[in-house]
N, C-alpha and C positions, 0 to 999 in steps of 0.2 A: 898431851899424850893421851889422856883419857878421852878427849874429844875425837881423836883419830881412831881410837879403838871402838868408840861408839859408832862412828861412821862405817868402819869395817864390818861391825856386827850388823848394821842395817843393810849394807850391800850384800852380805852373805845371806841374810833373810830374803832379800829380793831375788837372789839367784836361786835359792831353794824354792821359792814360790814359783819361779819360772820353770824350774825342773818339774814341779808337781803338775804343770800343765802340758808336759810332753806327752806324746802318744804312749799308750800303755805298752809295756814290753810283752811280746808274744812268745818268742822263742826262749829256750833255756839260756842261751848265751846272752840274749838281751836282758833277761831277768837277772842273770849273774852280774852283768855290767852295771845295771841299776843298783844292785846290792852293794857293789864296791863303791859306787858313787855315794850311796847313802851312808856308808861307813865313814868316808872322808868328810861328808857334810856334817855328820854328828860330831866327829872329833873337832872340826874347826868351830862349829857352833858352841860346843862346850868350852873350848879354849877362849873364844871371844867373850863368852858369857862370864867366864872367870876373870878375865882381864878387865871387863867392864863392871865387875862386882855385882852381876846379876844372879850368879850362883856361887855357892861356897866351894871350897877346895874338895871336900868330901863328895859333893854332888858331881863335880867335874871328874873325879877319880872313878866314880861309879859309871859315868857315861863312857869313859875310856875303857874300863874293864868290860862293859857290855859290848862296846864296839870291837874289842879284841875277840870276844867270843863269837860275835857275828862274822868277823873276818875269818876266823878259824873254820867256821861252818862253811863259808863261801869257798875257801881254799879246798876244803875236803870235798865239797860238792863238785868243784872243777876237776879234781883229781880222779874221781870215780865216774864222771859223766859218760865216758865211752864204754865202761865195762859194766856199770850197774846204774842205769838211768833212774830206776825207781828210788834207790837210796840217794842218789844225787838230787833228785827232785824233792825228796823229803827234807834233806839237809838245807836246800835252798829255801824251802817253805819255812823252816824253823828260823833261819837267819833273817828272812823277811819279817817274820813275826817279831823277833827281837828288835829289829830296826824300826818297825812301825811303833812299837812301844817306846823306844828311845825318842822318836819324833814327837809322840804324844807327850812324853815327860818334858821335853825341851819346850814344846809349845805352851804347856801349862806354866812354865817358868818365864814365859814372855820372850822366848828366844827364837821362835819360828813365826 
């Protein structure tokens, strides 16, 4: 079972690496979609890291909590994008910063 989890973790890392090579998002909606994808990737990476004993339970919980915060920011940005693009853009930028830091954290733990 641990071998299967390790294989899943490696496959997820390969997928994340491939995503990193995608064309950069240009429009607000593209950036928002990339943000949602990054939330999902961070959650799955933390889950697989925990199952593979590469991170501790507390670390996985912190990743999930930060992913929740980023998701809330993305949802809020999506809700106000048509009425207040400036606020929506600021929320999207903050969510992107949180997600970038999560990716850095997971990479430092050998998960990306």
